[in-house]
N, C-alpha and C positions, 0 to 999 in steps of 0.2 A: 783403352789406353795401350799404346805400343809397348811390347815387352822390351826390356833392356833399354828403356828410353834414355837412361843416363850413361849407358856404357857403349853404345854403338851409334853410328850415324843413322838418320832416317833415310830409307831407301825407296826409290821409285823406279820401276821398270818403265822404259819408254821404247815402244816398238811399233812398227807398222807391219801389217800382215795382209795377205790377199783374203778375198772373201771365203776361201776354203782353208784359212788358217796357216798359211805358209809364209815364212819370213825371207825366203830365198828360193831360187830354182833348185831342182833336184841335183844339179852339178855343184850346188853351194856357191855359185858365183854371186857376188853382191850386186843386186839390181835395185836401183833407187826408184821404185815404182810409186812412191808417194808423190803427192802434188806439191806445188810451192807452199800451199797452206800447211801441209804436213811438215815440210822442212822448216818453216818458220816456227811451228809448234815445237819441234825437236830442239831447235836452237834456243828457244825460250826456256825449255826445261833444263838444258845444259847450262844456260846462264844463271839459273836459279840454284845450281848445285855448287858445292865446294869441290867435289871430285866427280869424275866420270869413270866408271869401271866397265871393262869389256874383256871378252876372251881373246886369246891369241888368234883363233880361227877367224873371228870377226875382223881383227886387224889385218890378217893376211889377205882376206877377201877384198877389203876396201883400200888398204894401203896407207890410210891417213886418218887423222882424228877429226871429230866434229868440233870446230872452233867457233867461238863467239865472234861474229863480225858485224852484227847489227849495231849501229852507233848508239841507239837508245838503250840497248841491253848493256853495252859496254859502259855507258854513263851510269846506269843503275848499279852495276857492280862497283864502279868507282865511288859512287855516293854511299854505298854500303861498306866501304873500306876493304873491299875484296880485290885481289889481283885481277888483271884483265881477263885471264883465262883460268878455268878450274883445272885442278890436277887431273891428268889423264893417266889412269891406272890400268895397265895390262895385266891380266890374270893368266898365268901360264905355268903349269907344273914343270915342264921341260926347259923353259926359257929359250926354246928354239924359234927365234924370231930373226928375220932377215934385217941386218943393220942398214941395208941400203934402201929400205922403204922410205917413202916420202915422210912418213910419220916422224922420222928422226931428224928431218930438216925443218919441221914446223916450229914456230916460236911458241912453244907450250911447255909447261912443266910435265915431265914424264917420270912415272914411278912404275916399278915392276913388282907384282905380287907373285911369289913363286915358292919353290922348295929349295933345299940346300943344293940339290943337283942343278936346278935352274940358276941359282945364284952364282955357281961356279962358272957358268958360261959367260957371265957378264962382269965378273969381278975385275978382269984386266982390260976391259974396253969401255969407252964412253957410250953414252946413250940414255942412261937413266940417272936422274938426280938421286933417287932413293931406290934401294932394292930391299924388299921386305920378304924374308924367308921364314915362313911359318907353316910347318907341316905336321900332319898326323903321323901316328906310327906306321900307317900304310903308305907313307911318302906321298900323300896328296896334300893339297893346300888346306890348311885348317881355317875354313871360312869364318866361323864364329870368332876365333882368336884374332883373325886378320881384321875384321870389322871393328872389334874392340880396340885394336891397336891404332887403326885409322882415326878413331875418336880421340885418342890421346895426342894425335898429331894435329888436331884442330879441325877435322872434317866433320861437319854436323849434318850435311845433306849429300847423298850420293845419287847420281843418276846411273841406272844400269841399262846399258845399250845392247846387251846380247853377248854371245849368241844363246841359242836355246839350251845348250848344255850348262852354261854358267847360270842362267836364270833358273833352270830346274834345280840345280844344286843349292842355290840360295833359297828357293822356295821350300825345298825339302828340309833345310836347316832352320826354317821359320825366320828368315832374315830379310824378307821383303814386306814392305808396308803398303805400298800403293802401286797401281798399274795404270799407265796411259797407253791404250791400245788404239791405233788407227786402223780401221777396216777399209781397205782399198778395193775399188771395183774391178777386180780381175781374178781369174782362176789360174793358179800355177800348177796344181796337181803334183804327182810324183810321190811314190811311197817313201823315197829317201830324202825328200825335201825337208829342211828343218822347220820346226814350229817354234812358237814363243817359249815353250818349255819341253825340251826333249828328255833325255835321261831315261830312267827305268819306268817312269810314270807312277801314278797313285791309284790304289783301289778306290772305288767310289765312296766307300764308307769313311776312308781316311783322307779324302781329297781336301785340300785347303779350300775354304769357302770365302767368297768375295761379297762385298757390299757395293752396289752400284751407286756412285755419287753423282754422275753427270753423263748425259748423252747429248752430243753436239754434232748435228749434221752440218758439214761444210762442203758445198758443191756435191760431188759424187762420193765423198768419203764420210765416214762416221767416226767421231772421236769418243771413245769410251773411257771413263775414269772410274776406277774401282779402288776400294780400300780392303785390305786383308781383315777378315773377321777373326776375332780372337775372343775366347771366353774371358769374361771379366772386363 
């Protein structure tokens, strides 16, 4: 059973990586190397969520949000009584985000998860419908408190779309429940290229363990579905 099942949203990481475990090139440019099948899979996962959360680096690299455009998925959300688009939540300690990005012209609800310093950047300018400033004594985002707060705002399911630093922080705080990982048929290499979970890493003895739920080959890609193993 998922911990804190009543106090935070269910979280699913959705990420595509190269066969050598990279989610972007060494220069950290966003390259959409997944197939149309992977894009459709990503859109379906986004459509199933109440909110989508991603780091500011991911937003800077891509410039825009992953919107739901498939008519069938839009109809499903309507039938479920949900708004047409899930909330797009940018996670940024500094709040240093270019207001001229395409992201801010898209017809989507936008929230900012940040610190008091990041909040001050956006207090006097439009762009985000909600600014959530929740920080630790070290002036970093308090992720456990943030997810608990998102639950009070009605978000029951979150799709986590990267990048590697945010995913690693959420894993370290035991705030991830499932992973959808698409393995794509290319080698990117690069010692500085980001992976699905960057950060400081884990010792083998303390590394989070996963349970494999599904393996689905589609064309030259493999879709892997994991659940976080927890005691009890």
